[in-house]
Rosetta silent file (secondary structure, phi, psi, omega in degrees, C-alpha in Angstrom):
SEQUENCE: MDLQEQLKNLFPNHIVEPEDTSLPEAKELWIQDEPMICKFEKRKGKPTTIIEGYTGTDEDFKLLAKELKTKLSVGGTFKDDSIIIQGDYRDTIMTILKEKGFKVKRVGG
SCORE:     score description
SCORE:     0.000 S_00000001
   1 L     0.000  126.838 -178.733   -1.543  -39.016  -40.149 S_00000001
   2 L   -89.751  178.235 -175.720   -1.174  -36.850  -37.095 S_00000001
   3 H   -61.605  -40.891  179.138   -2.459  -37.471  -33.581 S_00000001
   4 H   -59.407  -44.580 -178.731   -5.714  -35.501  -34.044 S_00000001
   5 H   -68.664  -38.767  176.968   -6.722  -37.540  -37.051 S_00000001
   6 H   -63.788  -39.374  178.014   -5.939  -40.822  -35.255 S_00000001
   7 H   -64.927  -38.344  178.370   -8.081  -39.758  -32.309 S_00000001
   8 H   -64.744  -37.539  179.933  -10.945  -38.861  -34.675 S_00000001
   9 H   -69.067  -39.821 -179.286  -10.699  -42.344  -36.265 S_00000001
  10 H   -71.010  -41.796 -177.200  -10.704  -44.047  -32.841 S_00000001
  11 L  -124.097   77.362 -174.173  -13.515  -41.952  -31.375 S_00000001
  12 L   -67.763  -27.325 -177.359  -15.776  -40.753  -34.227 S_00000001
  13 L   -86.980   -6.616 -179.637  -18.671  -39.700  -31.892 S_00000001
  14 L   -72.615  132.069  177.859  -16.529  -37.539  -29.606 S_00000001
  15 L  -104.291  127.953 -179.966  -17.164  -33.779  -29.884 S_00000001
  16 L   -85.867  122.396  178.722  -14.203  -31.543  -29.113 S_00000001
  17 L   -94.962  138.788  178.251  -15.190  -28.566  -26.935 S_00000001
  18 L   -68.044  144.587  179.179  -13.169  -25.351  -27.208 S_00000001
  19 L   -74.874  148.163  178.347  -11.025  -24.566  -24.180 S_00000001
  20 L   -88.714  109.618 -174.421  -11.796  -21.559  -22.043 S_00000001
  21 L   -99.915    6.492 -178.963   -8.692  -19.349  -22.446 S_00000001
  22 L   -72.765  144.323  178.269  -10.063  -16.332  -20.510 S_00000001
  23 L   -82.037  143.752  175.289   -8.024  -15.259  -17.500 S_00000001
  24 L   -64.501  147.553 -178.903   -9.688  -15.158  -14.061 S_00000001
  25 L   -67.876  141.427  178.422  -10.645  -11.729  -12.930 S_00000001
  26 L   -75.993  127.966  179.756   -8.191  -10.028  -10.579 S_00000001
  27 L   -75.728  137.284  179.555   -9.707   -9.579   -7.162 S_00000001
  28 L   -78.835  123.273  179.021   -9.644   -6.015   -5.819 S_00000001
  29 L   -83.736  152.130  175.163   -7.556   -5.783   -2.646 S_00000001
  30 L   -76.447  123.557 -178.439   -8.553   -3.653    0.305 S_00000001
  31 L   -95.456  127.165 -177.776   -6.374   -0.554    0.534 S_00000001
  32 L   -99.889  165.796 -178.811   -5.722    0.570    4.053 S_00000001
  33 L   -81.964  -39.521 -178.657   -4.946    4.018    5.474 S_00000001
  34 L   -77.336  146.297 -178.596   -1.952    3.055    7.628 S_00000001
  35 L   -72.871  146.494  172.621    1.322    2.294    5.868 S_00000001
  36 E   -82.877  153.147 -176.422    2.572   -1.268    5.573 S_00000001
  37 E  -102.559  126.006  177.344    6.072   -1.958    6.921 S_00000001
  38 E  -114.449  113.516 -176.204    8.759   -3.285    4.588 S_00000001
  39 E  -130.007  161.440 -176.377   11.888   -4.382    6.436 S_00000001
  40 E  -115.423  131.540  177.888   15.061   -6.301    5.796 S_00000001
  41 E  -139.093  159.250  170.890   16.396   -9.063    7.984 S_00000001
  42 E  -110.467  123.324  179.149   19.014  -11.807    7.788 S_00000001
  43 E  -119.526  124.908 -178.811   17.656  -15.193    8.872 S_00000001
  44 L    53.755   33.349  176.931   20.163  -18.010    9.129 S_00000001
  45 L    84.867   -1.980 -177.826   22.673  -15.828    7.221 S_00000001
  46 E  -112.160  141.661 -178.528   20.400  -15.304    4.244 S_00000001
  47 E   -72.180  137.723  176.294   18.692  -12.002    3.310 S_00000001
  48 E  -139.092  146.277  176.851   14.908  -11.776    3.606 S_00000001
  49 E  -107.903  129.822 -175.597   12.388   -9.024    3.014 S_00000001
  50 E  -119.084  130.977  177.505    9.431   -8.917    5.439 S_00000001
  51 E  -115.424  122.850 -179.144    6.146   -7.067    4.811 S_00000001
  52 E  -132.302  169.231  169.972    3.908   -6.478    7.802 S_00000001
  53 L    94.770   17.963  176.012    1.050   -4.339    8.889 S_00000001
  54 L   -85.926  127.393 -176.336   -1.824   -5.301    6.544 S_00000001
  55 L  -103.003    6.584  176.739   -5.148   -4.949    8.309 S_00000001
  56 L   -82.234 -161.842 -177.850   -7.355   -6.592    5.683 S_00000001
  57 L   -76.493  156.681  176.953   -8.354  -10.242    5.496 S_00000001
  58 H   -62.202  -34.330  179.244   -5.806  -13.022    5.428 S_00000001
  59 H   -62.495  -42.118  176.184   -7.038  -14.192    2.066 S_00000001
  60 H   -63.245  -40.927 -178.563   -6.251  -10.788    0.508 S_00000001
  61 H   -67.274  -35.909  176.314   -2.828  -10.755    2.106 S_00000001
  62 H   -68.709  -34.574  174.879   -2.117  -14.261    0.764 S_00000001
  63 H   -63.857  -42.231  179.180   -3.162  -13.102   -2.720 S_00000001
  64 H   -65.087  -38.672  177.935   -0.817  -10.142   -2.413 S_00000001
  65 H   -63.317  -44.346 -179.069    2.016  -12.507   -1.303 S_00000001
  66 H   -62.709  -42.184 -179.288    1.392  -14.783   -4.304 S_00000001
  67 H   -64.864  -42.683  178.837    1.369  -11.800   -6.687 S_00000001
  68 H   -64.344  -42.377  179.495    4.618  -10.428   -5.303 S_00000001
  69 H   -63.431  -39.320 -179.072    6.362  -13.794   -5.480 S_00000001
  70 H   -72.505  -36.575  179.863    5.309  -14.306   -9.116 S_00000001
  71 H   -70.581  -34.385 -179.408    6.312  -10.784  -10.176 S_00000001
  72 H   -89.599  -12.451 -177.723    9.703  -11.074   -8.537 S_00000001
  73 L    55.079   51.270  178.750   10.162  -14.810   -9.472 S_00000001
  74 L  -134.573  169.690  178.317   11.410  -15.651   -6.000 S_00000001
  75 L   -93.073  164.332  178.509   10.291  -17.899   -3.180 S_00000001
  76 E   176.108 -175.362 -177.397    8.582  -16.852   -0.043 S_00000001
  77 E  -153.860  166.443  174.060    5.806  -17.557    2.353 S_00000001
  78 E  -115.195  115.817 -175.329    2.904  -16.075    4.307 S_00000001
  79 E  -147.994  136.746  176.132    3.338  -16.646    8.011 S_00000001
  80 L    52.320   48.013 -179.417    2.140  -14.978   11.249 S_00000001
  81 L    56.115   35.750  176.090    0.417  -12.090    9.420 S_00000001
  82 E  -146.979  152.251  175.891    3.541  -11.200    7.478 S_00000001
  83 E  -100.161  126.482  178.675    4.896  -11.895    4.011 S_00000001
  84 E  -114.617  117.338 -179.292    8.469  -13.268    3.932 S_00000001
  85 E  -109.231  135.023  179.701   10.269  -12.958    0.583 S_00000001
  86 E   -75.606  124.546  179.541   13.621  -14.576   -0.042 S_00000001
  87 L   102.881  169.288 -179.047   16.245  -11.915   -0.903 S_00000001
  88 L   -97.657   93.842 -178.713   16.575   -8.200   -0.504 S_00000001
  89 L  -121.283   35.282 -177.175   13.809   -6.769   -2.784 S_00000001
  90 H   -59.649  -46.551 -177.016   12.680   -3.796   -0.656 S_00000001
  91 H   -63.991  -43.946 -179.802   12.847   -1.180   -3.392 S_00000001
  92 H   -67.093  -43.592  178.594   11.044   -3.334   -5.971 S_00000001
  93 H   -62.345  -40.655 -179.864    8.347   -4.410   -3.517 S_00000001
  94 H   -64.728  -36.817  178.577    7.772   -0.815   -2.408 S_00000001
  95 H   -70.236  -39.496  179.542    7.285    0.346   -6.004 S_00000001
  96 H   -64.338  -44.039 -177.970    4.887   -2.519   -6.745 S_00000001
  97 H   -68.471  -36.405  177.763    2.842   -1.798   -3.634 S_00000001
  98 H   -66.483  -36.266  175.228    2.760    1.958   -4.312 S_00000001
  99 H   -61.754  -32.347  177.766    1.503    1.272   -7.830 S_00000001
 100 H   -78.873  -11.130  178.215   -1.317   -0.711   -6.294 S_00000001
 101 L   107.285    0.560  179.875   -2.247    2.190   -4.034 S_00000001
 102 L   -80.983  154.794  171.534   -0.697    1.050   -0.736 S_00000001
 103 L   -98.171  130.891 -176.528    1.280    3.262    1.560 S_00000001
 104 E  -128.054  140.163  177.068    4.619    1.649    2.407 S_00000001
 105 E  -120.177  130.025 -178.793    7.178    2.579    5.039 S_00000001
 106 E   -87.222  128.566 -179.885   10.755    1.365    4.817 S_00000001
 107 E  -123.808  132.437  176.321   12.247    0.191    8.115 S_00000001
 108 L    80.603  132.266  173.190   15.886   -0.602    8.787 S_00000001
 109 L    55.534    0.000    0.000   18.935    0.118    6.650 S_00000001
């Protein structure tokens, strides 16, 4: 007897509702005319990629930061109107942002 059958025996009046497996809709981000700045810095001896210059809402910028972190599988944060990604991922970030329709400018190195 498996777990499902045991639960049915213990709770005969319980009705199992199907789970909602649909994915939440992706929110459309505001695309700006001015290019965003993607630069490389070393902070405390470790490489970081910084994205600045987004003129939309902070919530949209936070969603963009979360999406970039999950696509790159790295850590990072949203601080002082900039996205800070751990590591040197300028080229990858620039291609992701260009696919989304953003204009990106590479600064430094």
